[in-house]
Legacy VTK file of the C-alpha trace (Angstrom):
# vtk DataFile Version 3.0
C-alpha trace
ASCII
DATASET POLYDATA
POINTS 119 float
-6.622 52.778 4.544
-6.493 49.418 7.299
-3.490 49.946 9.712
-1.501 46.881 10.733
0.283 45.871 14.390
3.215 48.081 13.613
1.227 51.423 13.162
-0.948 51.061 16.108
2.682 50.701 18.100
4.074 53.832 16.694
1.146 55.344 17.861
1.467 53.931 21.390
5.017 55.057 21.132
4.198 58.355 20.215
6.612 58.231 17.101
6.175 61.394 15.073
6.232 59.258 11.426
2.817 58.151 12.465
1.468 61.495 13.557
2.667 62.985 10.704
0.598 60.326 8.586
-2.279 61.093 10.928
-2.026 64.685 10.544
-1.932 64.132 6.581
-4.974 61.220 6.354
-7.036 63.647 8.671
-6.166 66.549 5.726
-7.516 64.076 3.168
-10.293 62.838 5.289
-8.939 59.238 5.070
-11.347 56.946 7.110
-8.994 54.617 9.547
-9.465 50.858 9.874
-8.274 48.291 11.901
-8.920 44.733 13.096
-9.770 43.785 16.477
-6.845 40.679 16.345
-4.661 43.653 15.490
-5.701 45.225 18.645
-5.052 42.305 20.706
-1.862 42.371 19.480
-0.367 45.419 20.551
-2.752 45.651 23.997
-0.341 45.048 26.419
-1.021 47.405 29.485
-4.317 49.668 28.873
-3.467 51.627 32.087
0.158 52.324 30.569
-1.450 52.805 26.682
-3.352 56.126 26.863
-2.069 57.503 23.360
-3.050 53.786 21.778
-6.779 53.787 23.813
-7.394 57.672 22.523
-6.464 56.490 18.768
-8.518 53.427 19.103
-11.699 55.617 20.010
-11.213 57.199 16.389
-10.596 54.056 14.534
-13.389 51.296 12.926
-12.333 47.844 14.573
-13.249 45.160 12.371
-14.226 42.047 14.659
-12.924 38.757 13.135
-16.202 37.194 11.774
-14.423 35.825 8.629
-13.603 32.498 10.087
-13.841 30.579 6.846
-12.578 32.810 4.348
-9.344 33.283 6.443
-8.613 29.575 7.024
-9.051 29.497 3.093
-6.781 32.251 2.681
-3.960 30.677 5.031
-4.609 26.498 3.115
-3.907 28.899 -0.047
-0.861 30.104 0.725
0.397 27.896 3.237
0.779 30.143 5.713
-0.235 30.546 9.764
-0.554 34.210 10.692
-4.081 34.447 11.514
-4.125 37.858 12.340
-2.551 38.628 8.996
-4.605 36.729 6.691
-7.579 38.442 8.885
-5.964 41.932 7.935
-5.705 41.204 4.449
-9.382 39.774 4.197
-10.639 42.785 5.820
-8.983 45.396 3.365
-9.759 42.988 0.259
-13.995 43.306 1.566
-13.534 47.111 2.138
-11.136 47.649 -0.931
-8.691 49.526 1.483
-4.934 49.562 0.964
-2.854 47.998 4.215
-0.670 50.519 5.964
2.275 48.277 7.223
5.719 48.756 7.850
7.065 45.363 6.780
5.296 44.534 3.830
6.882 40.650 3.700
4.736 39.455 6.315
1.868 40.296 4.307
2.750 40.002 0.383
2.546 35.902 0.206
-0.832 36.544 1.545
-1.937 39.594 -0.865
-0.786 38.016 -4.045
-2.774 34.894 -3.341
-6.024 37.366 -4.310
-8.454 36.216 -1.674
-11.973 35.607 -3.035
-15.382 35.633 -0.887
-17.969 33.444 -1.180
-21.074 32.751 1.048
-19.841 31.354 4.690
LINES 1 120
119 0 1 2 3 4 5 6 7 8 9 10 11 12 13 14 15 16 17 18 19 20 21 22 23 24 25 26 27 28 29 30 31 32 33 34 35 36 37 38 39 40 41 42 43 44 45 46 47 48 49 50 51 52 53 54 55 56 57 58 59 60 61 62 63 64 65 66 67 68 69 70 71 72 73 74 75 76 77 78 79 80 81 82 83 84 85 86 87 88 89 90 91 92 93 94 95 96 97 98 99 100 101 102 103 104 105 106 107 108 109 110 111 112 113 114 115 116 117 118
């Protein structure tokens, strides 16, 4: 499962729904992922984000190494959100679902069905 910024924000805010999901993910041994650009969006003041900091230690964080596929996806969809495009590219590459509270932001990118080619 790959997580968007909204989920990380809910972890940071210690929202009950996020912790309920984490308990279920833990019971089912679901591996959690996110991307470095998502972390950059939510990381505001590390000294005040202890919950988020602790959570990020148990999540696989993927670096932005897919510049060309992200650019192609943005061009194909005529969109400009690099962070969301990278999230979709990572999800497709990993074969993971995306956990998001705002699917409308990702629908255009997901419907395009990004393909991968050599860099």
